[in-house]
Structures are given as structure tokens and as C-alpha cells.
C-alpha positions as CSV (number, residue, x, y, z in Angstrom):
1,M,166.3,71.3,69.7
2,K,166.3,69.8,73.1
3,G,164.9,66.4,73.9
4,F,164.8,63.8,76.7
5,A,166.2,60.5,75.5
6,M,167.1,57.0,76.4
7,T,170.8,56.9,76.0
8,G,171.3,53.2,77.0
9,P,169.9,50.5,79.1
10,N,168.7,52.1,82.4
11,K,170.0,55.5,81.3
12,V,168.2,58.7,80.3
13,A,169.6,62.2,79.6
14,W,168.8,65.5,77.9
15,I,170.3,65.8,74.5
16,E,170.6,68.3,71.7
17,K,169.4,67.1,68.3
18,E,168.6,68.6,64.9
19,K,164.9,69.6,64.6
20,P,163.1,67.0,62.4
21,K,162.2,67.9,58.8
22,A,158.8,67.0,57.4
23,G,158.6,64.7,54.5
24,P,155.8,65.0,51.9
25,R,153.1,63.4,54.2
26,D,154.5,64.3,57.6
27,A,153.8,67.0,60.1
28,I,156.1,68.6,62.7
29,I,154.4,69.2,66.0
30,K,155.4,71.6,68.8
31,P,154.0,70.0,72.0
32,T,151.7,71.9,74.3
33,A,151.3,69.1,76.8
34,L,153.0,65.7,77.4
35,A,152.5,62.8,79.7
36,P,155.1,60.1,80.6
37,C,153.8,56.5,80.4
38,S,154.6,53.2,82.1
39,S,155.7,52.1,78.7
40,D,158.5,54.6,78.9
41,I,159.5,53.0,82.1
42,H,159.4,49.5,80.5
43,T,161.5,50.9,77.6
44,V,164.3,52.4,79.8
45,W,164.5,50.2,82.9
46,E,162.9,46.9,81.8
47,G,164.4,46.3,78.4
48,G,161.1,46.9,76.6
49,I,162.9,48.1,73.4
50,D,166.4,47.2,72.4
51,L,167.7,50.3,70.6
52,Q,171.0,48.5,69.9
53,G,173.1,51.5,71.0
54,E,171.0,54.2,69.3
55,I,170.0,57.3,71.3
56,R,166.3,58.0,70.9
57,I,163.9,60.5,72.4
58,L,161.2,59.1,74.7
59,G,157.5,59.9,74.8
60,H,154.3,59.0,72.9
61,E,151.5,60.9,74.7
62,A,151.2,64.4,73.4
63,I,149.0,67.2,72.2
64,G,150.4,70.2,70.4
65,I,150.4,72.8,67.7
66,V,151.2,72.0,64.1
67,D,154.5,73.8,63.2
68,E,155.1,72.5,59.7
69,V,153.5,70.1,57.2
70,G,154.7,68.3,54.1
71,N,153.5,69.3,50.6
72,E,151.1,66.4,50.4
73,V,149.3,67.1,53.7
74,T,145.9,68.5,52.9
75,D,143.8,68.5,56.1
76,F,146.2,70.2,58.6
77,K,148.1,73.4,58.6
78,P,150.5,75.3,60.8
79,G,148.8,76.7,63.9
80,D,146.2,73.8,64.2
81,K,145.9,72.4,67.7
82,V,146.0,68.7,67.4
83,I,145.7,65.4,69.3
84,V,148.5,63.0,68.5
85,P,147.7,59.3,69.1
86,A,150.4,57.1,70.6
87,I,149.9,54.7,67.6
88,T,150.7,56.4,64.3
89,P,151.0,53.6,61.7
90,N,151.8,53.7,58.1
91,W,148.3,53.5,56.7
92,S,149.4,52.2,53.3
93,A,151.0,49.1,54.7
94,K,149.4,45.8,53.9
95,A,148.7,45.1,57.6
96,S,146.8,48.4,57.9
97,Q,144.7,47.4,54.9
98,C,143.9,44.1,56.5
99,G,142.6,45.7,59.6
100,L,145.8,45.4,61.7
101,H,147.2,48.9,61.6
102,Q,148.9,48.4,65.0
103,H,151.3,45.9,63.2
104,A,151.9,47.9,60.1
105,D,155.3,47.0,58.6
106,C,156.2,44.8,61.5
107,M,154.8,43.4,64.8
108,L,153.8,46.5,66.9
109,G,155.1,48.7,64.1
110,G,152.2,51.1,64.5
111,Y,153.9,52.2,67.7
112,Q,156.4,54.4,66.0
113,F,157.4,56.8,68.8
114,T,160.8,55.7,70.4
115,F,160.3,52.2,69.0
116,I,161.0,53.2,65.4
117,R,162.0,56.9,65.6
118,D,162.2,59.8,68.1
119,G,159.3,60.3,70.5
120,S,157.5,63.4,71.7
121,M,159.5,64.5,74.7
122,A,161.2,67.3,72.8
123,E,160.7,70.8,71.6
124,Y,159.5,69.4,68.3
125,F,158.6,65.9,67.0
126,L,157.5,64.3,63.7
127,V,154.3,62.6,62.9
128,N,154.1,60.4,59.9
129,D,151.0,60.1,57.6
130,A,149.7,63.3,59.2
131,D,146.3,63.4,57.5
132,A,145.5,59.9,58.8
133,N,147.2,60.2,62.2
134,L,146.3,63.7,63.6
135,A,143.0,64.9,65.0
136,I,141.9,68.4,65.7
137,Q,141.5,69.2,69.4
138,P,138.2,71.0,69.9
139,D,138.4,74.5,71.3
140,D,136.2,73.6,74.3
141,M,138.1,70.4,75.2
142,S,140.6,70.7,78.1
143,D,144.2,69.8,77.5
144,E,143.9,67.2,80.3
145,A,141.1,65.3,78.5
146,A,142.7,65.5,75.1
147,L,146.0,64.3,76.4
148,M,144.5,61.2,78.0
149,L,142.8,60.2,74.7
150,T,146.2,59.7,73.1
151,D,147.0,56.5,74.9
152,M,145.2,55.9,78.2
153,V,141.7,56.1,76.9
154,T,142.2,54.3,73.7
155,T,144.1,51.5,75.4
156,G,141.6,51.1,78.2
157,F,138.6,51.1,75.9
158,S,140.3,48.6,73.6
159,G,140.5,46.2,76.6
160,A,136.7,46.4,77.0
161,E,136.1,46.2,73.2
162,N,138.3,43.1,72.8
163,A,136.5,41.5,75.8
164,N,133.3,41.2,73.7
165,I,131.3,42.6,76.6
166,Q,127.5,42.2,76.2
167,I,124.8,44.1,78.0
168,G,124.4,42.8,81.5
169,D,127.7,40.8,81.6
170,D,129.6,40.3,84.8
171,V,133.0,42.0,84.1
172,V,136.3,42.1,86.0
173,V,139.0,44.6,85.4
174,I,142.3,43.6,87.0
175,G,144.4,46.6,87.8
176,I,143.0,50.1,88.1
177,G,145.8,52.4,87.2
178,P,145.1,54.9,84.4
179,V,144.7,52.2,81.8
180,G,142.5,50.0,83.9
181,L,140.3,52.9,85.0
182,N,139.6,53.5,81.3
183,A,138.9,49.9,80.9
184,V,136.3,50.3,83.7
185,A,134.8,53.3,81.8
186,G,134.8,51.4,78.5
187,A,133.1,48.3,80.1
188,A,130.4,50.5,81.6
189,L,129.8,52.2,78.3
190,R,129.4,48.7,76.7
191,G,126.7,47.8,79.1
192,A,128.4,45.7,81.8
193,G,126.1,44.6,84.6
194,K,128.2,43.9,87.7
195,L,131.6,45.5,87.1
196,F,134.4,44.4,89.4
197,A,137.5,46.6,89.7
198,V,140.5,45.0,91.2
199,G,142.8,47.4,93.1
200,S,143.6,48.9,96.5
201,R,144.6,52.5,96.2
202,P,141.8,54.8,97.5
203,D,142.2,57.5,94.8
204,C,141.9,54.9,92.0
205,I,139.0,53.2,93.8
206,N,137.1,56.5,93.9
207,I,137.5,57.1,90.2
208,A,136.7,53.5,89.4
209,K,133.4,54.0,91.1
210,T,132.9,57.3,89.3
211,Y,133.5,55.5,86.0
212,G,131.0,52.7,86.7
213,A,132.5,50.0,88.9
214,T,129.9,48.4,91.1
215,D,132.2,46.3,93.3
216,I,135.8,46.6,94.4
217,I,138.0,43.6,94.8
218,N,141.0,44.3,97.0
219,Y,143.8,41.9,96.4
220,K,145.2,42.7,99.8
221,K,142.1,41.1,101.4
222,G,142.4,37.7,99.9
223,D,142.7,35.7,96.7
224,I,141.0,37.7,93.9
225,V,139.8,34.5,92.1
226,E,138.0,33.4,95.3
227,Q,136.5,36.9,95.8
228,V,135.2,37.0,92.2
229,L,133.8,33.5,92.4
230,E,132.1,34.2,95.7
231,A,130.6,37.4,94.3
232,T,129.2,35.6,91.2
233,D,127.8,32.6,93.1
234,G,130.6,30.4,91.8
235,K,129.9,31.0,88.1
236,G,132.8,33.4,87.3
237,A,132.9,36.4,85.0
238,D,131.6,36.7,81.5
239,A,134.6,38.9,80.6
240,V,138.0,39.7,82.3
241,V,140.2,42.6,81.3
242,I,143.8,42.4,82.4
243,A,145.2,45.9,82.9
244,G,148.0,45.2,85.4
245,G,149.9,42.5,87.3
246,N,152.2,39.7,86.4
247,S,152.2,36.2,85.0
248,E,150.3,35.0,88.1
249,T,147.7,37.6,87.3
250,F,147.3,36.2,83.8
251,A,146.6,32.7,85.3
252,Q,144.1,34.2,87.8
253,A,142.2,35.9,85.0
254,I,141.6,32.6,83.3
255,Q,140.6,31.0,86.6
256,M,137.9,33.6,87.4
257,A,136.4,33.5,83.9
258,K,133.5,31.2,83.1
259,P,133.2,28.9,80.1
260,G,132.4,30.9,77.0
261,S,134.0,34.0,78.4
262,T,136.7,36.3,76.9
263,I,140.0,37.2,78.7
264,S,141.2,40.5,77.1
265,N,144.8,41.6,77.9
266,I,146.0,45.1,77.6
267,N,148.8,44.7,80.2
268,Y,152.4,45.0,79.1
269,F,154.1,41.8,80.3
270,G,157.7,43.1,80.2
271,V,160.9,41.5,81.1
272,Q,162.0,42.3,84.7
273,N,165.4,43.7,83.7
274,Y,167.3,44.4,80.6
275,K,169.2,41.1,80.4
276,S,166.2,38.9,81.3
277,A,164.7,36.7,78.6
278,G,161.3,37.3,80.0
279,D,158.6,35.0,81.5
280,I,156.4,32.3,80.2
281,L,152.7,33.3,80.7
282,P,151.0,30.2,82.2
283,I,147.6,28.9,81.1
284,P,146.2,26.8,84.0
285,R,145.1,23.5,82.6
286,D,142.1,22.8,84.8
287,A,140.8,26.3,84.6
288,W,141.1,26.1,80.8
289,G,139.1,22.8,80.8
290,A,142.2,21.0,79.5
291,G,142.0,23.2,76.5
292,M,138.2,22.8,76.0
293,A,136.6,25.4,78.1
294,H,135.6,27.8,75.3
295,K,137.5,30.6,77.0
296,T,138.9,33.0,74.5
297,I,142.2,34.6,75.3
298,T,143.1,37.8,73.4
299,G,145.5,40.7,73.6
300,G,146.2,43.7,71.5
301,L,148.0,47.0,71.1
302,C,145.5,49.8,71.3
303,P,144.0,51.4,68.1
304,G,145.5,54.6,66.9
305,G,145.1,57.0,64.0
306,R,142.8,60.0,63.3
307,V,139.4,58.3,63.2
308,R,140.0,56.6,66.6
309,M,140.9,59.9,68.2
310,E,137.8,61.6,66.6
311,Q,135.6,58.8,67.9
312,L,137.0,59.3,71.4
313,V,136.6,63.0,71.2
314,N,132.9,62.4,70.4
315,V,132.5,60.3,73.6
316,V,134.0,63.0,75.8
317,E,132.1,65.8,74.0
318,A,128.9,64.0,74.5
319,G,129.6,63.9,78.3
320,R,129.8,60.1,78.6
321,F,132.8,60.3,80.9
322,D,135.6,62.7,81.9
323,P,139.2,61.5,81.3
324,S,140.7,64.6,82.9
325,L,140.0,63.0,86.3
326,L,143.1,60.8,85.7
327,I,145.5,63.8,86.1
328,T,146.8,63.9,89.7
329,H,150.1,65.6,89.3
330,R,150.9,68.7,87.2
331,F,154.3,70.1,86.0
332,K,155.1,73.1,83.9
333,G,158.0,73.4,81.4
334,L,159.7,70.9,79.2
335,E,162.5,70.5,81.7
336,K,160.0,69.0,84.1
337,V,159.5,65.9,81.9
338,E,162.3,64.3,83.7
339,D,160.7,64.8,87.1
340,A,157.4,63.4,85.7
341,L,159.0,60.4,84.3
342,Y,160.7,59.5,87.5
343,L,157.4,60.0,89.3
344,M,155.9,57.3,87.0
345,K,158.9,55.1,87.8
346,D,158.5,55.5,91.6
347,K,154.7,55.3,91.5
348,P,153.7,57.1,94.8
349,R,150.4,55.9,96.2
350,D,148.5,59.1,95.3
351,L,149.7,59.0,91.6
352,I,147.4,58.2,88.8
353,K,148.8,60.2,85.9
354,P,151.2,63.2,85.7
355,M,151.0,65.9,83.0
356,V,153.6,68.3,81.8
357,T,152.3,71.6,80.3
358,L,154.7,73.4,78.0
């Protein structure tokens, strides 16, 4: 089969590889739609994953048709149209049984695609623990909506969930790319009062408002901490979700949060290049009350697995929000995956999320 792979630091190429074979609990999926992710960019060009010379296929956002299942798979069969979450853990691992499936077998081990084995940017790809990691795509759900559930929606929603948002809270979402936009939607669904979205691109601002943002904080028009404090009468936010930015952004999130708040990070703080050792994320001493401000700082890899996907399907099917609005660029044919990936790398101003239909 053909696949699009990372062949080395800062290098990608099309490769030929043997089609994967299903183990007893596995499924082989033929993708019907794919989306490149900023995490693929981190992996290839920012040293996000050190493959130690191994060539591995990229991609972790996919929907598709079941091609083959192992002899212990009971709930799925060839021909089923399925949603494949980006996080597909080993559900029998101790960490999974302790409620940390994202870290099954090792830290971030639930993120199997590319990190542990080949990803989804290929004619076929393998999904482990198929009964626990696949979800049926409803017949009336668009491919655009289903594809966004796999990573963008579950990641954005988890930012809002981890922020412990209560009804009426003042909430800030920093960064309104596709993940941040879903954090806005998740915060609104959890009952945020004032909901501040930090960003500057017009298309993203329009969708942020559609998803429930009440106020836009434009970082090009002044310090975002000062803007949030002014808008909250100096009190600060009850919850802050970090969905973009850098180490300075991390500090700003703490500065704009009030005592008793939660700062929830879903941003990938990657190294700037392959040889870099990475940055130290600063905690400003005064803003943290010299360590005594009762500000909770948390961060986590998004939830995955079948139940999570089925829950998100229910949200969309109930008409609570429309994730298909995130798709701004469309491509057709597996060979266009390369173009879509470079589009994510270059990030033109009108881009939110590209989609490749096979």
C-alpha cells in the first residue's frame, strides 16, 4: 500500500509498505476522509517525536470503512463506516483501569498513531482494541462533522472540562484555531457566562461568536492580560483555557486568572526545532501568590476511545453545535494529503482546518 510518512527530521515522503494485518482484537480501516493536524507539523518539523531513524506513516484524524477485523472483535464488521479517535489506547493497561487511558503503557501512550505505530495517512491503517476504540458513524452525520470529532472536538472540549467551568463563570480561551474554537463551544455548553476568545483572524472570530463567545480579545490591540482584567473589573477570569501560544502565553494565562481559578492547558508546547531541548514554562511568582493563590494549573491529552466518540456524536446529533464549520479547505484523493499537510504548516490567514476526501 501507499502511505505518506516522516522519513527523518524535517523530511516527509510517499512510501510503499505492506498492508497491515489485523491481530485478534484489531481492525484494518480503509480511510474515507483524513485531516492533517498541527501535531503532524510538530512531529516532523519541531522534533515532537523522535523516531530514532524509523520511517513511520503520519496522521491521526480519520474516518473510514472497516476492511478487516480480528477474530476476537465482536461489535464491528467489514463494511461498517466508523469514526476513529486520535487516541486509541490499550484499554487493558493499568493506567486505563485507573482512569488515565491517555497514558496507557507509557506517558502519552494512548496516542498510538505515528508515536507508536503507523498513522492513518495511507490506503489502510490498523486500529488496536477495535471494540473499544471505534465508533459507528451515523448515516445522517456528515463526513466533515465526524472527522472533526476524532481530535479537534475532543481536545477542545477537554480543555473546557478540565477547566472546571461552572455556570456563569467568566472564561477565557486563548487561541481560536480549530482546537480553541472547540474549547469555546465546550465552555459555552458547560454554562460559561462571559466567554472571551483571544484571537485576531476574522474567520476564526466569526466561528467563535457562532460557538458562543461573547467578547473577542485581539492580542494585536494590546496586552491580553490587561484587556481581560479591564473587562472583568480587575477581578480576572474564573477559568482560562490555553489552546495556543508560547511560554509567554502560559504566564499570561496565570496572570489573568483570579484566585480559586483553573488554568487548563491543551496547547502543545513543542520544541522550536529538532535539536532544541525545549523551553521552561514560567509560573509568574506574584500572579501565583508566591505559590499560595489557589490557582490550579492542569493540562492533559484529550480523551479517546469509543465511548468518548459516541458521546460527542450525541452532542452533534442533538444539534448543540456544528463542528463541520471548521472545514475551510477541501481536497480530493489520497495524493492530496501532502498538499493539505503543507497547508497546515504554512497556515494561511483563511485556514481553519483542511479535509482530504478519498
